[in-house]
C-alpha positions as CSV (number, residue, x, y, z in Angstrom):
1,M,70.8,-2.1,59.5
2,K,69.1,-1.8,63.1
3,K,72.2,-0.1,64.4
4,I,72.3,2.1,61.5
5,F,68.4,3.3,61.8
6,I,69.4,4.0,66.0
7,I,72.1,6.2,65.1
8,A,70.4,8.3,62.9
9,F,67.3,8.6,65.1
10,L,70.0,9.5,68.1
11,I,71.6,12.2,65.2
12,G,68.0,13.3,64.6
13,I,67.2,14.1,68.4
14,T,70.5,16.0,68.4
15,F,70.0,18.4,65.7
16,S,65.9,18.6,66.3
17,S,66.9,19.9,70.0
18,C,69.9,21.7,69.1
19,E,68.1,24.7,70.3
20,D,68.6,23.8,74.1
21,F,72.4,23.6,73.7
22,E,72.6,27.3,74.5
23,G,71.9,26.9,78.0
24,W,74.0,23.6,78.7
25,N,77.3,25.0,79.6
26,V,75.7,27.9,82.0
27,D,76.7,27.9,85.5
28,D,73.8,29.1,87.6
29,K,76.2,29.4,90.7
30,N,78.6,31.8,88.5
31,P,76.0,33.8,86.8
32,S,77.9,35.6,83.7
33,E,75.9,38.8,84.9
34,V,75.4,40.1,88.0
35,P,72.9,42.7,89.4
36,A,73.6,46.2,89.0
37,G,73.7,46.7,92.6
38,Y,76.2,44.5,93.5
39,L,78.4,46.6,90.9
40,I,77.5,49.3,93.0
41,T,78.9,47.8,95.8
42,S,81.4,46.8,94.3
43,S,82.8,50.0,93.0
44,Q,82.4,52.0,96.2
45,R,84.3,49.5,98.1
46,D,86.8,49.5,95.6
47,L,86.8,53.4,95.8
48,A,86.9,54.0,99.6
49,L,89.5,51.7,99.1
50,R,91.8,53.1,96.9
51,M,91.6,56.9,98.2
52,T,91.9,55.4,101.5
53,S,94.7,53.1,101.4
54,T,98.5,53.6,102.3
55,S,99.9,51.7,99.4
56,V,103.0,52.8,98.5
57,N,102.1,51.4,95.0
58,Y,99.3,53.6,94.3
59,N,98.4,55.7,97.0
60,I,101.0,58.1,98.0
61,F,98.8,61.5,99.0
62,K,99.3,61.2,102.5
63,L,103.1,61.3,101.9
64,F,102.3,64.0,99.4
65,A,100.4,66.1,102.3
66,Q,103.7,65.4,104.5
67,Y,101.2,63.5,107.1
68,W,103.6,60.4,107.8
69,T,107.1,59.8,106.6
70,E,108.6,56.5,105.8
71,T,111.0,54.8,107.8
72,Q,113.2,53.0,106.2
73,Y,112.5,52.7,102.3
74,T,112.2,56.5,101.1
75,D,111.6,56.2,97.8
76,E,108.2,57.4,97.8
77,V,108.7,60.4,100.2
78,N,111.4,61.6,98.2
79,Y,108.8,61.7,95.2
80,D,109.6,58.2,93.0
81,L,106.6,57.9,91.2
82,T,108.2,55.4,88.6
83,G,109.8,52.8,90.6
84,R,106.4,51.2,91.3
85,D,104.7,52.6,88.7
86,I,102.7,54.6,91.0
87,G,100.7,57.0,88.6
88,G,100.0,54.1,86.2
89,N,98.3,51.7,89.0
90,F,96.5,54.4,90.3
91,F,95.1,55.4,86.8
92,L,94.3,51.7,86.3
93,Y,92.4,51.0,89.5
94,L,90.0,53.8,89.3
95,Y,89.2,53.2,85.6
96,R,88.8,49.9,86.1
97,D,87.8,48.8,88.9
98,V,85.4,51.6,89.6
99,L,84.6,53.2,86.4
100,M,84.2,50.7,84.3
101,D,81.6,48.6,87.3
102,I,79.8,51.7,87.1
103,N,79.2,51.6,83.8
104,E,78.3,48.3,83.5
105,A,76.0,48.6,86.0
106,K,74.5,51.5,84.0
107,R,73.8,49.2,81.3
108,I,72.5,46.6,83.2
109,I,69.9,49.2,84.5
110,N,69.0,50.8,81.1
111,E,68.0,47.4,79.7
112,D,66.2,46.2,83.0
113,Q,62.5,45.8,81.4
114,F,60.8,45.0,85.0
115,I,62.3,47.8,87.1
116,D,60.0,50.8,87.9
117,A,60.7,54.3,86.1
118,T,61.3,56.1,89.4
119,T,63.7,53.8,90.7
120,K,65.4,53.4,87.5
121,T,65.9,57.3,87.0
122,N,67.1,57.6,91.0
123,Q,69.6,54.4,90.2
124,L,70.9,55.9,87.3
125,A,71.4,59.3,88.3
126,V,73.0,58.2,91.7
127,A,75.4,56.0,89.4
128,E,76.4,59.3,87.4
129,I,77.3,61.4,90.8
130,M,79.5,58.5,91.5
131,Q,81.4,58.4,88.1
132,V,81.3,62.4,87.8
133,F,83.0,62.4,92.0
134,V,85.7,59.9,90.2
135,W,86.3,61.7,87.0
136,H,87.0,64.9,89.2
137,I,89.6,62.8,91.3
138,L,91.0,61.4,88.3
139,V,91.6,65.2,86.3
140,D,92.7,66.5,89.7
141,T,95.5,63.8,90.3
142,Y,96.7,63.8,86.3
143,G,95.0,66.8,84.4
144,D,94.6,65.7,80.9
145,I,93.0,62.4,80.9
146,P,91.4,59.7,78.4
147,Y,87.6,60.8,78.7
148,S,85.3,60.9,75.7
149,E,86.9,58.0,74.3
150,A,87.6,56.1,77.7
151,L,85.7,53.1,78.9
152,Q,85.0,51.3,75.8
153,G,86.8,48.2,75.9
154,V,88.4,46.7,73.0
155,D,86.3,49.3,70.6
156,N,88.5,51.7,71.3
157,L,92.2,50.8,72.8
158,L,94.1,54.1,72.1
159,P,91.3,57.0,73.3
160,V,92.8,60.4,73.2
161,Y,93.5,62.3,76.7
162,D,91.0,65.1,77.1
163,D,91.7,68.7,77.8
164,D,91.4,69.1,81.9
165,V,89.1,72.2,81.2
166,A,86.6,70.8,78.7
167,I,86.3,67.6,81.0
168,Y,85.3,69.6,83.9
169,A,82.8,71.7,82.4
170,D,81.2,68.8,81.1
171,L,81.4,67.3,84.6
172,F,79.5,70.3,86.0
173,A,76.6,69.4,83.2
174,R,76.6,66.0,84.1
175,L,76.4,66.6,87.6
176,D,73.4,68.9,87.1
177,A,71.5,66.8,85.1
178,A,71.6,64.0,87.6
179,L,71.1,65.8,90.5
180,S,67.3,67.2,88.5
181,Q,66.9,63.6,88.0
182,L,66.6,62.3,91.6
183,S,63.3,61.9,92.7
184,S,61.3,60.6,96.0
185,G,61.6,56.9,95.9
186,D,64.0,54.2,95.9
187,S,67.1,53.8,94.2
188,F,69.9,50.7,95.6
189,G,68.8,50.5,99.2
190,T,71.0,48.3,101.1
191,A,73.3,47.3,97.9
192,D,74.3,51.4,98.3
193,L,76.9,51.4,100.9
194,L,77.5,54.7,101.5
195,Y,73.8,56.4,101.7
196,N,71.5,53.2,101.4
197,G,69.9,54.4,99.0
198,D,68.5,57.5,100.8
199,I,67.8,60.0,97.8
200,S,68.1,63.1,100.1
201,Q,71.6,62.1,101.1
202,W,72.8,62.0,97.2
203,K,71.3,65.3,96.5
204,K,73.5,66.6,99.4
205,F,76.3,64.9,98.2
206,G,76.1,66.1,94.8
207,N,75.6,69.8,95.8
208,S,78.6,69.0,97.8
209,I,80.8,67.6,95.3
210,K,80.0,70.5,93.0
211,L,80.7,73.5,95.5
212,R,84.1,71.8,96.0
213,M,84.7,71.3,92.4
214,A,83.4,75.1,92.0
215,V,85.9,76.4,94.7
216,R,88.7,74.3,92.9
217,T,88.1,76.4,89.6
218,A,87.8,79.9,91.2
219,D,91.5,81.0,90.2
220,F,90.7,79.6,86.8
221,D,87.2,81.3,86.3
222,S,86.2,83.5,88.9
223,S,82.4,83.9,87.6
224,R,81.4,80.9,86.5
225,S,82.4,79.4,89.8
226,S,80.5,81.8,91.8
227,Q,77.4,81.0,89.7
228,L,78.4,77.3,90.4
229,A,79.1,77.4,94.1
230,S,76.1,79.5,94.8
231,Q,73.6,76.9,93.0
232,A,75.2,73.9,95.0
233,V,74.7,76.0,98.2
234,A,70.8,76.9,97.2
235,A,70.1,73.5,96.3
236,G,71.7,72.0,99.7
237,V,75.3,71.2,100.8
238,F,76.0,68.6,103.8
239,T,74.3,70.1,107.2
240,S,76.0,68.0,109.4
241,S,78.7,65.3,110.2
242,S,75.9,62.7,109.7
243,D,75.9,63.6,105.4
244,N,79.2,62.6,105.4
245,A,80.1,60.1,101.8
246,A,81.8,57.6,104.7
247,F,82.6,53.7,103.6
248,P,81.8,51.5,106.5
249,F,84.6,49.1,106.3
250,E,84.5,45.8,108.9
251,V,86.5,44.3,111.4
252,S,87.6,41.4,109.1
253,P,89.5,40.8,105.8
254,P,88.9,41.3,103.0
255,N,86.6,44.1,103.7
256,T,88.8,46.0,106.7
257,N,90.3,49.6,106.0
258,P,93.6,49.3,104.1
259,V,95.2,51.2,106.1
260,W,94.9,48.8,109.3
261,T,96.1,46.5,106.4
262,S,99.3,48.2,106.1
263,L,99.5,49.3,109.9
264,V,98.4,45.8,111.3
265,Q,98.3,43.2,109.1
266,S,101.5,43.4,107.2
267,G,103.3,43.0,110.4
268,R,105.6,46.1,109.0
269,N,106.6,49.3,110.7
270,D,107.2,51.6,107.3
271,F,105.3,54.9,108.6
272,I,105.5,57.0,111.5
273,L,104.5,60.7,112.1
274,A,106.5,63.3,109.8
275,N,107.9,66.8,111.2
276,T,105.7,69.0,108.8
277,F,102.2,67.7,110.4
278,V,103.6,67.4,114.2
279,D,105.2,71.0,114.3
280,I,101.8,72.3,113.1
281,I,99.3,70.5,115.6
282,T,101.7,70.7,118.7
283,P,101.8,74.1,119.6
284,L,98.3,74.5,119.6
285,N,96.8,72.3,122.2
286,D,94.7,70.4,119.6
287,P,92.3,68.0,121.4
288,R,92.5,65.9,118.1
289,A,96.2,65.5,118.5
290,S,95.9,62.6,121.5
291,V,93.9,60.8,118.2
292,F,96.0,61.4,115.2
293,M,99.0,60.3,117.0
294,A,100.0,57.6,119.6
295,D,101.7,58.5,123.2
296,N,104.8,56.7,122.5
297,K,107.0,59.8,122.7
298,D,106.2,62.3,124.9
299,P,106.1,65.4,123.7
300,Y,105.6,64.2,120.6
301,I,108.3,64.2,117.8
302,G,108.1,63.9,114.3
303,A,110.7,62.4,111.9
304,T,112.2,64.5,109.7
305,Y,110.6,64.4,106.0
306,G,112.1,62.4,103.7
307,V,115.0,60.8,105.9
308,G,114.7,57.1,106.9
309,S,114.3,57.5,110.4
310,S,114.3,54.5,113.2
311,Y,110.6,53.7,114.3
312,T,111.1,53.7,117.9
313,D,112.3,57.4,117.7
314,Y,109.7,58.8,116.6
315,T,105.9,59.5,117.3
316,H,103.7,56.9,115.8
317,I,100.5,56.8,113.9
318,G,97.1,57.1,116.6
319,D,95.6,53.9,117.8
320,L,92.6,54.7,115.8
321,W,94.1,54.0,112.5
322,H,95.1,50.7,113.7
323,T,91.9,49.3,114.0
324,P,90.7,47.9,111.2
325,D,86.4,49.0,110.8
326,L,87.5,53.0,110.6
327,E,85.3,54.2,108.1
328,G,86.9,55.4,105.1
329,I,86.0,59.1,104.2
330,L,85.3,60.1,100.8
331,M,83.9,63.5,101.8
332,S,83.0,65.4,105.1
333,Y,80.8,68.0,106.6
334,D,83.9,69.8,108.0
335,E,85.6,69.8,104.7
336,V,82.2,71.7,103.1
337,Q,82.8,74.4,106.0
338,F,86.1,75.2,105.0
339,L,85.1,75.1,101.5
340,L,82.3,77.2,102.7
341,A,84.3,79.9,104.1
342,E,86.6,79.8,101.3
343,A,83.9,80.5,98.9
344,V,83.0,83.3,101.2
345,E,86.7,84.7,101.0
346,R,87.0,84.4,97.3
347,N,83.6,86.1,96.9
348,L,81.8,83.3,95.2
349,I,78.9,83.4,97.5
350,S,78.0,85.8,100.5
351,G,77.9,84.9,103.9
352,D,80.5,84.6,107.1
353,A,83.7,83.2,106.4
354,E,84.6,83.2,110.1
355,M,81.0,81.5,111.2
356,Y,82.1,78.7,108.4
357,Y,85.6,78.5,109.8
358,N,84.6,77.9,113.2
359,E,81.9,75.3,112.3
360,G,84.4,73.4,110.4
361,V,86.9,73.5,113.2
362,K,84.1,72.4,115.4
363,A,82.8,69.9,113.6
364,S,85.9,68.0,113.2
365,I,87.0,68.2,116.8
366,I,83.7,66.5,117.7
367,Y,83.6,64.0,114.9
368,W,87.4,62.7,116.4
369,G,85.7,62.4,119.7
370,G,85.9,66.1,121.4
371,S,83.4,67.9,122.7
372,E,81.6,71.1,122.0
373,G,83.5,72.7,125.3
374,D,86.9,71.4,123.8
375,A,86.3,73.3,120.0
376,D,85.4,76.5,122.0
377,T,88.6,76.3,123.5
378,Y,90.4,75.4,121.3
379,L,89.0,78.4,118.9
380,A,90.0,80.8,121.7
381,Q,93.4,80.9,121.1
382,T,95.1,83.7,119.1
383,S,96.9,81.1,117.4
384,V,93.5,79.9,116.1
385,A,91.3,82.3,116.2
386,Y,90.0,83.3,112.3
387,N,90.9,87.2,113.1
388,T,94.5,86.5,114.8
389,A,95.5,83.0,113.5
390,G,97.5,84.1,110.2
391,S,98.2,86.8,108.1
392,S,95.8,86.5,105.1
393,W,92.8,83.8,105.5
394,K,94.6,81.7,103.1
395,E,97.2,80.5,105.7
396,V,94.0,80.7,108.6
397,I,91.8,78.2,106.7
398,G,94.5,76.4,105.2
399,N,96.0,75.6,108.0
400,Q,93.1,74.5,110.0
401,K,92.0,72.4,107.3
402,Y,95.0,70.6,106.8
403,I,94.6,69.7,110.2
404,A,90.7,68.6,109.9
405,L,91.9,66.4,107.1
406,Y,94.1,64.6,108.6
407,G,94.8,61.2,107.2
408,R,92.9,62.0,103.8
409,G,96.1,62.8,101.8
410,F,94.3,63.6,98.5
411,E,91.9,66.4,99.6
412,A,94.7,67.8,101.8
413,W,97.2,67.6,99.2
414,S,94.5,69.4,96.6
415,S,93.9,71.7,99.5
416,W,97.6,72.9,99.7
417,R,98.0,73.3,96.0
418,M,95.0,75.5,95.9
419,L,95.9,77.6,98.9
420,D,99.6,77.2,99.4
421,Y,99.1,76.2,103.2
422,P,100.9,74.9,105.3
423,N,103.4,76.7,103.7
424,T,106.4,74.6,105.7
425,M,105.9,71.5,103.1
426,T,109.6,70.4,103.1
427,R,111.6,69.2,100.2
428,P,113.1,66.1,101.1
429,A,116.9,65.8,101.6
430,I,117.6,63.1,99.0
431,S,115.5,64.3,95.8
432,G,115.3,67.5,97.2
433,E,112.4,68.0,94.9
434,P,109.1,70.3,95.6
435,V,106.1,68.8,96.5
436,P,104.8,67.1,93.3
437,R,102.0,69.2,91.4
438,R,100.1,66.1,90.0
439,Y,100.9,62.5,89.3
440,I,102.9,61.7,86.2
441,Y,101.1,59.1,83.5
442,G,101.9,55.6,83.6
443,N,105.3,54.0,83.1
444,D,103.8,52.5,79.7
445,D,101.4,54.7,78.4
446,A,104.5,56.1,76.2
447,D,104.4,52.9,74.5
448,V,100.9,51.7,74.9
449,N,99.3,55.0,73.3
450,G,102.0,56.7,72.2
451,A,100.5,59.6,69.9
452,N,97.7,60.6,72.5
453,Y,100.0,60.3,75.1
454,E,102.8,62.9,73.5
455,A,99.9,65.3,72.6
456,A,98.7,65.4,75.9
457,S,102.4,65.9,77.7
458,A,102.7,68.5,75.5
459,A,99.2,70.3,76.3
460,M,100.3,69.8,79.9
461,G,103.7,71.4,79.3
462,G,105.3,68.0,80.0
463,D,104.6,65.0,81.7
464,L,106.3,66.4,84.5
465,K,105.6,66.0,88.6
466,S,105.8,70.0,88.4
467,S,103.1,70.6,85.5
468,R,99.8,71.8,86.5
469,V,96.5,71.0,87.0
470,F,94.5,73.8,84.6
471,W,93.0,75.0,88.1
472,D,96.6,75.0,90.4
473,I,97.9,78.3,88.7
474,V,100.8,79.5,89.2
475,G,101.4,82.8,91.3
476,V,97.9,82.4,92.4
477,G,98.7,82.0,96.4
478,N,101.5,79.3,95.3
């Protein structure tokens, strides 16, 4: 009988204290919810990694831009996107590792009752600007994409693909709203690896994104683009290279520049300079040539793009790209100057296109280690000077912007789609295909989200590499 009473007593204690069970299996060292700042740090790192990388599994934009070509394996330089599911992987990484993390950070910030109102507003605005930047990259890569029904997890596993025109319109509205919410005060502090929480820098970045997107849409809707570009310039875009949106990679793995990972840590020799780039930069006596290209060959020799080539017979990638902590540039001051020059020529804004062009060239040369004197000498050449370097402003701006964007494949490819320069892009001999106008959707999309995939494909004129994003107008410059 005594034993029964003891058991009953223990059961009673157990049930009377059951409210404490909830915390028994919580691992204090591995929290189930991380601070929002950690997610911002992680999303910035993942974004910089994915955009900087030269991994043939998801980022072959440097190959699209024909800066580099492959030595032994030539599937990617011949624009095979399905063998490695490149479109599916890039899509996955930006949605899962960047957009979802930012979404979760927003949720945590909104639910935080202890953060002061100004900091909360700034944090949400910064997170929103980051998301707009990523969304615009995805639209520019694919065209129509899941947007309004995206990022809902199990609540919606089959999102519709929204029209790319409508997405851009919404992104402009979201960007304006976020910029209007930024005010003096703190945001994410040191958790923000791009700007250390500096709100003034985020304003410049947001306006520079707006300028880029406005120029993108100029051939589609010049009047609206003019309004947007003028607003961006008036509000304040990048004013020096210190404003660059650049991620600070580190000297030790796993936070090294992913190009170093591919070129050095892997021990492979998969990439060399392509003749497309070498043939453009070599005749110009460009002071950046010795930075962009190694000195293993004198003169520089670019390998024929798209054809397997011996690593030892051609010019190698410059030494700077073999350093682990080379910063990853997402957007730069020199790019903004070229955008301003283009905006003037497109009658989007008033100003002096030649002045912006010269400043873009000069800023790029100085950023890569040259001097102002080097830049002046370079610009004085008839082959570089704004009024003599080409038959049209598109050729002049397009060629020099291409050189300045060296290594930033996505933006160089996007600029080429807008300007059709450089006009020396090669059709690789094996596939004979032109440079793709977009990434195709993932290999599994048709099976996993069939009805919505088919609708998007039809709207795009087919899920083809030759289909175009809405701003890439056929017959307008290309």
